[in-house]
C-alpha positions in Angstrom: 53.9 -2.4 -118.7 54.6 -1.1 -122.1 57.0 -3.6 -124.0 58.4 -5.3 -120.8 58.7 -1.7 -118.9 56.7 -0.1 -116.5 55.2 3.3 -117.6 57.7 4.9 -115.2 60.9 3.3 -116.9 59.6 4.4 -120.3 58.9 7.8 -119.1 62.7 8.0 -117.5 64.2 6.4 -120.9 62.1 9.4 -123.1 63.5 11.8 -120.9 67.0 10.7 -120.8 66.8 10.4 -124.8 66.0 13.8 -125.0 68.5 14.8 -122.4 71.1 13.2 -124.5 70.0 15.1 -128.0 69.7 18.4 -126.4 72.5 20.9 -127.0 73.0 21.9 -123.7 73.4 18.7 -121.8 76.6 19.7 -120.7 75.0 22.8 -118.7 72.9 20.3 -117.0 75.6 17.9 -116.1 76.9 20.4 -114.1 73.9 19.9 -111.6 74.5 16.4 -111.0 76.6 15.1 -108.0 79.7 13.2 -109.6 79.8 9.5 -109.1 76.1 9.2 -108.6 74.9 9.5 -112.3 74.7 5.7 -112.7 72.6 4.8 -109.5 70.0 7.2 -109.7 67.0 6.9 -111.9 66.5 10.6 -112.4 68.3 13.9 -112.2 67.2 17.4 -110.8 66.6 19.0 -114.5 64.4 15.8 -115.4 62.4 16.5 -112.0 62.0 20.3 -112.9 60.7 19.3 -116.4 58.1 16.6 -114.9 56.9 19.2 -112.6 56.4 22.0 -115.2 54.7 19.3 -116.9 52.0 18.5 -114.1 51.6 22.0 -113.0 50.5 23.2 -116.4 46.9 22.5 -115.9 46.6 23.7 -112.4 45.2 27.1 -111.5 47.6 29.6 -109.6 44.8 29.9 -107.1 45.2 26.3 -106.0 48.8 26.5 -105.9 48.8 28.4 -102.9 49.2 26.4 -99.6 45.4 25.8 -98.5 43.7 27.3 -101.3 42.6 24.3 -103.0 40.2 23.4 -100.1 38.5 26.9 -100.4 38.5 26.5 -104.2 36.4 23.3 -103.8 34.3 24.8 -100.5 30.5 24.8 -101.3 29.5 27.8 -99.1 25.5 27.3 -99.7 25.8 23.6 -98.3 27.6 25.0 -95.4 25.1 27.8 -95.1 22.3 25.3 -95.2 23.9 23.1 -92.4 24.1 26.0 -90.2 21.0 27.1 -90.6 19.3 23.6 -89.5 17.3 23.9 -86.2 18.7 22.1 -83.2 17.0 19.1 -82.4 15.0 18.8 -79.0 17.3 17.4 -76.0 16.5 13.7 -75.4 13.8 13.6 -72.6 14.8 12.8 -69.1 14.9 9.1 -67.9 12.1 7.6 -66.0 13.1 5.5 -63.1 11.8 2.0 -63.3 9.5 1.6 -60.3 11.4 -1.5 -58.8 14.6 0.9 -58.1 12.6 3.1 -56.0 12.2 0.2 -53.5 15.4 0.5 -51.5 14.0 -1.0 -47.9 15.9 -4.4 -47.1 12.2 -5.5 -46.3 11.2 -5.0 -49.7 14.4 -6.4 -51.5 14.0 -9.6 -49.5 10.3 -9.5 -50.5 11.7 -9.6 -53.9 14.2 -12.2 -53.3 12.0 -14.8 -51.8 14.5 -16.2 -50.0 12.9 -19.3 -48.2 14.3 -22.0 -45.8 14.3 -24.7 -48.6 16.7 -22.5 -50.9 20.3 -24.5 -51.8 23.1 -22.6 -52.7 22.5 -23.2 -56.3 18.7 -21.7 -55.9 20.3 -18.8 -54.0 23.2 -18.1 -56.7 20.4 -18.3 -59.4 18.2 -15.5 -57.4 21.5 -13.4 -57.2 22.1 -13.3 -61.0 18.6 -13.1 -62.1 18.5 -9.9 -59.2 21.7 -8.5 -60.6 20.5 -8.7 -64.5 17.7 -6.4 -63.4 19.2 -4.4 -61.0 23.1 -3.8 -61.8 24.0 -0.7 -61.6 25.7 -0.4 -64.9 22.3 -1.4 -66.6 20.6 1.7 -65.4 20.5 5.4 -66.6 23.2 7.4 -64.5 20.8 9.3 -62.2 19.4 5.7 -60.9 22.6 4.3 -60.3 22.9 5.2 -56.7 19.4 3.4 -56.0 20.6 0.6 -58.1 24.0 0.2 -56.0 22.2 0.1 -52.8 19.7 -2.7 -54.1 22.5 -4.7 -55.3 24.6 -4.3 -52.0 21.1 -5.1 -49.9 20.4 -8.1 -52.1 24.3 -9.5 -51.9 24.1 -9.1 -48.0 20.6 -10.9 -47.7 21.9 -13.6 -49.9 25.3 -14.0 -48.5 23.7 -14.4 -44.9 21.1 -17.0 -46.2 24.2 -19.1 -47.6 26.0 -18.8 -44.2 22.9 -20.1 -42.3 22.8 -23.4 -44.9 23.6 -26.8 -43.6 27.6 -27.8 -44.2 27.5 -31.0 -45.7 
């Protein structure tokens, strides 16, 4: 703000003052739309003058569409990036031993379901088994085994819950 005005307002006033003192003010008035002179903060000729002032320091090459990108492109850095050796592929995931055990007897032994189990202990065993074996928590190649283990474990726990005495 300069003396209560923004920089933009002071520039517009300076351009307006130059416009009034200029000898061909009537020629520029022909470019204005009648009735809109009081509502707009600028006119077409003022924009042309400002555009010329701004474009003085810009090279002709960067005035072409898309050329500014190429003016700032560092070809040496781009070549260095292209020459970087490719990284080795990630190692194949190794299947955990427990996912290889998919027989119902092996899963029943892991769950260790006993006649003394209550609904609460069976639910705890289900959650603990799911935490270690859920298909979403293992690598893609081993999801089938994890899914099969979860189905068998849920079946065994559901059967044990059905056998609980109802109180």
